[in-house]
C-alpha positions in Angstrom: -10.5 13.7 16.6 -8.3 16.5 17.9 -5.9 14.2 19.6 -4.9 12.2 16.5 -2.3 13.2 13.9 -3.9 15.4 11.3 -4.4 14.1 7.7 -2.0 15.1 5.0 -2.7 18.5 3.5 -6.1 18.9 5.3 -7.7 19.3 8.6 -10.0 16.3 8.1 -10.1 13.3 5.9 -11.7 13.7 2.5 -13.0 10.3 1.4 -14.5 10.3 -2.1 -16.9 7.4 -1.5 -20.5 8.5 -1.7 -21.7 7.4 1.7 -25.3 8.6 1.4 -27.3 5.6 0.1 -30.0 7.7 -1.7 -27.4 9.8 -3.5 -25.4 6.7 -4.4 -28.5 5.1 -5.9 -29.2 8.3 -7.9 -25.6 8.3 -9.2 -25.8 4.6 -10.1 -28.9 5.3 -12.1 -27.2 8.3 -13.7 -24.2 6.2 -14.6 -26.3 4.0 -16.8 -27.0 7.0 -19.0 -23.4 8.3 -19.2 -20.6 7.6 -21.7 -18.6 4.7 -20.2 -14.8 4.2 -19.9 -13.3 1.0 -18.8 -10.2 1.8 -16.7 -7.2 -0.2 -15.7 -6.9 -2.3 -12.5 -4.3 0.3 -11.3 -6.7 3.2 -11.8 -9.5 1.3 -10.1 -7.2 0.8 -7.1 -6.4 4.5 -7.2 -10.2 5.1 -7.1 -10.5 2.9 -4.0 -7.7 4.7 -2.2 -9.4 8.0 -3.0 -12.7 6.6 -1.9 -11.3 5.4 1.4 -9.7 8.7 2.3 -6.2 7.3 2.1 -5.3 9.8 -0.7 -6.6 12.8 1.2 -6.7 15.6 0.1 -6.9 14.7 -3.6 -10.3 15.1 -5.2 -9.7 12.8 -8.2 -7.2 11.8 -10.8 -4.2 14.0 -11.6 -3.7 15.8 -15.0 -0.5 15.6 -17.0 0.9 18.8 -15.4 0.5 17.4 -11.9 1.7 13.9 -12.8 4.9 15.3 -14.3 5.5 17.7 -11.4 4.9 14.9 -8.9 7.3 12.6 -10.8 10.0 15.2 -11.1 9.9 17.2 -7.8 7.3 15.3 -5.6 4.9 18.2 -5.5 1.7 18.9 -7.4 1.7 22.1 -9.4 0.0 23.9 -6.5 2.7 22.8 -4.0 1.2 19.8 -2.3 3.8 17.1 -1.4 3.0 13.9 -3.2 5.5 11.1 -4.1 3.8 9.2 -6.9 1.3 10.2 -9.6 -2.3 9.2 -9.2 -3.4 8.6 -12.7 -6.1 7.3 -14.9 -4.3 6.1 -18.0 -6.1 4.7 -21.0 -5.2 3.7 -24.5 -7.9 6.0 -26.0 -10.4 8.4 -24.6 -13.4 7.5 -26.8 -16.1 10.0 -27.8 -16.4 12.1 -24.6 -14.8 15.5 -24.2 -13.6 17.8 -21.5 -16.6 18.9 -19.4 -18.5 15.7 -19.8 -19.5 13.4 -17.0 -18.6 9.8 -17.6 -18.9 6.4 -15.9 -15.7 4.6 -15.0 -16.0 0.9 -15.3 -14.0 -1.5 -13.2 -12.1 -4.3 -15.1 -11.9 -6.4 -12.0 -15.6 -7.5 -12.5 -16.9 -9.6 -15.4 -19.7 -7.1 -16.0 -17.3 -4.1 -15.5 -19.4 -2.6 -12.7 -19.3 1.2 -12.6 -16.9 2.1 -9.8 -17.1 5.9 -10.1 -18.5 8.9 -12.0 -15.9 11.4 -13.2 -16.3 15.1 -14.2 -13.7 15.2 -17.0 -11.4 18.2 -16.7 -8.6 17.0 -19.0 -7.8 14.6 -21.8 -4.1 14.7 -22.6 -1.5 12.4 -24.2 1.8 11.6 -22.7 4.7 11.7 -25.2 7.1 8.8 -25.1 9.6 11.1 -23.4 7.1 12.1 -20.8 6.1 8.5 -20.1 9.8 7.6 -19.8 10.4 10.5 -17.5 7.7 9.5 -15.1 8.9 5.9 -15.2 12.5 6.8 -14.4 11.7 9.2 -11.7 9.1 7.1 -9.9 10.7 3.6 -10.3 14.3 4.7 -10.6 14.6 2.6 -13.7 13.0 2.0 -17.1 13.9 -1.6 -17.2 10.9 -3.6 -18.5 11.9 -6.5 -16.2 10.8 -4.4 -13.2 7.2 -5.5 -12.5 6.0 -2.0 -11.6 7.6 -0.5 -14.8 6.0 -3.3 -16.9 2.6 -2.7 -15.4 2.9 1.1 -15.8 4.0 0.9 -19.4 1.2 -1.6 -20.2 -1.3 1.1 -19.4 -2.2 3.6 -22.1 -0.6 7.0 -22.7 -3.9 9.1 -22.5 -4.4 10.9 -19.2 -8.0 11.3 -18.3 -8.2 13.6 -15.3 -10.9 15.1 -13.1 -12.8 14.8 -9.8 -14.6 11.6 -9.0 -17.5 10.3 -6.9 -16.8 6.7 -6.0 -19.7 4.2 -5.8 -18.0 1.1 -4.4 -14.7 -0.3 -3.2 -14.2 -2.6 -6.1 -13.6 -6.3 -5.1 -11.9 -5.3 -1.9 -15.0 -4.7 0.1 -16.6 -8.0 -1.0 -13.6 -10.3 -1.1 -12.1 -9.1 2.2 -15.0 -8.0 4.3 -13.2 -8.8 7.6 -9.9 -7.1 6.6 -10.5 -4.2 4.2 -10.9 -1.0 6.1 -11.0 2.7 5.0 -8.8 5.3 6.5 -11.9 6.7 8.2 -12.7 3.3 9.9 -9.1 2.9 11.1 -9.0 6.4 12.5 -12.3 5.8 14.3 -10.9 2.5 15.7 -7.7 4.2 16.9 -9.7 6.9 18.6 -12.0 4.4 20.2 -9.0 2.5 21.6 -7.7 5.8 23.1 -4.4 5.4 21.2 -2.2 8.5 20.6 1.1 7.1 19.4 0.4 4.4 16.8 2.9 2.3 14.8 2.0 1.1 11.3 3.6 -2.0 9.7 3.3 -2.4 5.9 3.3 -5.9 4.5 2.6 -7.7 1.3 3.9 -11.0 2.6 3.1 -13.3 5.6 5.0 -12.1 8.7 8.0 -14.2 9.7 9.8 -13.9 13.0 11.8 -10.9 11.9 8.7 -8.9 11.0 7.0 -9.9 14.3 10.0 -8.7 16.3 10.4 -5.5 14.4 6.9 -4.6 15.4 7.6 -5.4 19.0 10.9 -3.5 19.1 9.3 -0.4 17.4 6.4 -0.4 19.9 8.7 -0.7 22.9 11.2 1.9 21.8 8.6 4.4 20.8 6.4 3.8 23.7 3.5 3.2 21.3 -0.1 2.7 22.5 -0.9 0.4 19.6 0.1 -1.3 16.3 -1.7 -1.4 13.0 -0.6 -4.3 10.7 -1.7 -3.0 7.4 -1.6 -5.4 4.5 -1.9 -4.8 0.8 -4.8 -6.6 -0.6 -4.4 -5.8 -4.3 -2.5 -7.3 -7.2 1.0 -8.6 -6.7 3.6 -10.2 -8.9 3.4 -14.0 -9.8 4.5 -16.3 -7.0 3.5 -14.0 -4.1 1.2 -15.5 -1.5 -2.5 -14.7 -1.9 -4.1 -12.1 0.4 -6.5 -14.5 2.1 -3.6 -16.8 3.1 -1.5 -13.9 4.3 -4.5 -12.6 6.3 -5.0 -16.0 8.1 -1.3 -16.3 8.9 -1.0 -12.8 10.3 -4.1 -13.1 12.4 -2.9 -16.4 13.8 0.4 -14.8 14.8 -1.3 -11.8 16.4 -3.7 -14.0 18.3 -1.0 -16.1 19.8 2.0 -13.8 20.2 0.8 -10.2 20.7 -0.9 -8.8 23.8 -4.7 -8.6 23.6 -6.1 -5.3 22.3 -2.6 -4.1 21.2 -2.9 -4.6 17.5 -5.3 -3.9 14.7 -5.1 -6.3 11.7 -6.3 -4.5 8.6 -5.9 -4.2 4.9 -6.1 -1.6 2.1 -7.1 -1.9 -1.6 -4.2 -1.0 -3.8 -2.0 -2.7 -6.4 1.7 -3.0 -5.5 3.9 -0.6 -7.3 7.3 -2.1 -6.3 8.6 1.5 -6.5 11.0 1.2 -3.5 11.8 4.6 -2.0 9.0 6.5 -3.7 6.5 3.9 -2.6 7.8 4.1 1.0 6.9 7.8 1.0 3.5 7.0 -0.3 3.1 4.4 2.4 4.0 6.9 5.0 1.6 9.5 3.6 -1.5 7.3 3.6 -0.6 5.8 7.0 -0.6 9.4 8.3 -4.1 9.7 6.8 -5.3 6.6 8.6 -4.0 8.0 11.9 -0.6 6.4 12.5 2.2 8.5 14.0 5.0 6.2 12.9 5.7 3.8 10.0 8.3 1.0 10.2 10.6 1.2 7.2 12.9 -1.7 6.9 15.4 -3.2 4.5 14.3 -2.9 0.8 10.9 -1.6 1.8 8.5 -1.9 -1.2 11.4 -3.0 -3.4 11.9 -5.9 -5.8 15.0 -7.6 -7.1 18.2 -5.6 -6.9 16.7 -2.3 -8.2 17.2 -0.4 -4.9 19.8 -0.2 -2.2 19.0 -2.0 1.0 18.1 1.3 2.9 17.2 3.7 0.0 13.6 3.7 1.3 14.8 5.1 4.6 17.3 7.7 3.3 14.8 9.2 0.9 13.0 10.6 4.0 16.1 12.7 4.6 15.8 14.3 1.1 12.3 15.6 1.5 11.4 18.9 3.3 10.9 18.4 7.1 7.3 19.6 6.9 6.4 17.4 4.0 4.8 14.8 6.2 3.8 14.8 9.9 4.3 11.0 10.3 7.7 9.8 11.5 9.5 6.6 10.5 11.1 3.9 12.6 14.2 2.9 10.8 14.7 -0.9 11.0 18.0 -2.6 10.5 18.8 -6.1 9.2 17.3 -8.6 11.6 18.5 -12.0 12.6 17.9 -14.7 15.2 20.6 -14.5 17.9 21.8 -17.9 19.1 23.4 -16.1 22.1 20.2 -14.4 23.1 17.7 -16.9 21.8 15.6 -14.2 20.1 15.3 -12.1 17.0 17.4 -8.9 17.2 18.3 -6.0 14.9 21.9 -6.8 14.1 23.1 -3.2 14.9 22.0 -3.9 18.5 24.3 -6.9 18.9 27.8 -5.5 18.3 29.4 -8.3 20.4 28.0 -11.0 18.0 30.0 -12.6 15.2 28.5 -13.9 11.9 28.3 -17.4 13.4 26.1 -16.1 16.2 23.2 -15.2 13.9 20.6 -17.2 11.9 19.7 -14.9 9.1 16.0 -14.5 8.5 14.6 -14.1 5.0 11.1 -14.2 3.6 12.6 -15.4 0.3 14.2 -18.3 2.1 11.0 -19.1 3.8 9.1 -19.2 0.5 11.8 -21.5 -1.0 11.5 -23.9 1.9 7.7 -23.9 1.8 7.7 -24.4 -1.9 10.0 -27.4 -1.5 7.7 -28.9 1.2 10.1 -28.1 4.0 9.0 -26.8 7.4 10.8 -23.6 8.3 12.7 -23.7 11.6 11.2 -22.0 14.7 13.9 -19.3 14.3 12.3 -18.3 11.0 8.6 -18.8 11.5 6.2 -19.5 14.2 5.0 -23.1 13.8 1.3 -22.2 13.7 2.0 -19.6 11.0 4.2 -22.1 9.1 1.4 -24.7 9.1 -1.0 -22.3 7.4 1.5 -21.6 4.7 2.5 -25.2 4.3 -1.2 -26.1 3.8 -1.4 -23.4 1.1 1.6 -24.6 -0.8 0.4 -28.2 -0.6 -3.1 -27.3 -1.9 -1.5 -25.2 -4.7 0.8 -28.0 -5.8 -2.2 -30.5 -5.7 -4.1 -28.4 -8.2 
C-alpha cells in the first residue's frame, strides 16, 4: 500500500497473530505440552495489540532494560521511539527458565485458553524503586487512587520477556465480531476506500455532540478523505458505559448524521491505561500503524480525574523529536454549543461570544443526567443516541 502512511519503525505491518490455520493448529497442540503461565488481563491486551499489528514493529514483550528506557526517555534501548512499556508482569515465574518455550494463558476465559506461545528471553524482577520509577514516568503520579496506577501496581514485579506467536484475539474477536478490527484490516479498508488523508478519533465513551462536531471540524479543516472512529473495547474503570452500548450509540450517530461512506466505525482490544499524555502518544503511534494520518487530541485526552492539565496530552507532542512519529495531531479546543450560531463550536473560534452565549458540553454531565433518569438536551446529545443510553441506564437500574 505505497500511498498510505508507513507503519511505525517498519516498512510494513508486523502482526504477530499466526494467520496460517495449519501452523496455528500445530502450535495449539504444542501449547498443551508446554509449561503454562497465566498472565494478567493487561498483558493479554498487549498480546492482542501485538497480534493485530497495532504495536508494530515490536516482536513481543519488553525486558526490564527496555521497559525502564521507555519509561524514562521514551525510547527502547536500541533507539525505537515508544511511549509506554509493553510488559508481561507476573507475581512469580514458576519453574521455567530463559530459553524455554511456554504457553501464555488468558485470564479472561474461565478455562484460561492459551493466547500465545512465548520464547522466554528474560526473567527479571523489578525492584520497588524501578516499579515506582516506571509508574511515575508513565502515569505522572504514584497515587494509588489513579486507576491506571492501581492496575499497574496490582500486577506482579517479575518481568517475563520474549518474542511471541499469538493464537487468538482473546475475547475481543468473539464478543465484538462486528467492531473489533486489526490494524491490517483497517489499513486494507482505508486502501479499498481510496482514502489518503485519514482522521482517527479515539473514544472510550459514547459520543456526544461535541465529539461529533470535533470529527466534522477536523475532517473539513484537514481536507480529509475519511474518518475512523476507533473505540476502546477493553477494561475500563467502574461506572463507564459498556462497549456494546457505546458501539450501538456511535453507530446510530454515524448512520444518521455523517455522510454515507465517510466513516469507519471500528474498535481495538486494549485495556485503558488512563495515562494521559503518555497514552496520547501511544494512541497516535498505533493509529499511524492502522493507516491514519491524523489523530484528534482534545481536552484531557486519555486522562482521569485531575491528574493532568487540560491540554498536556497535546503539548507532549511538542516535546518529542519531530521524526518520532509520522502521524500528525489535530489539536482540539474546549467545545460548546453556541446559542448565537445554533451549533457546536470550538470556543477559540468564537471570540465574539460571552460566557452566556455558550452551553458547555460535558460527557460527565451527560452521564449524571442519564444516571438520574433525565433526558439530555439536544445541545448535548442527539436524541436517538440519548435513547440508547437511557435504555441502558434503565435496564442497569432494574437489575
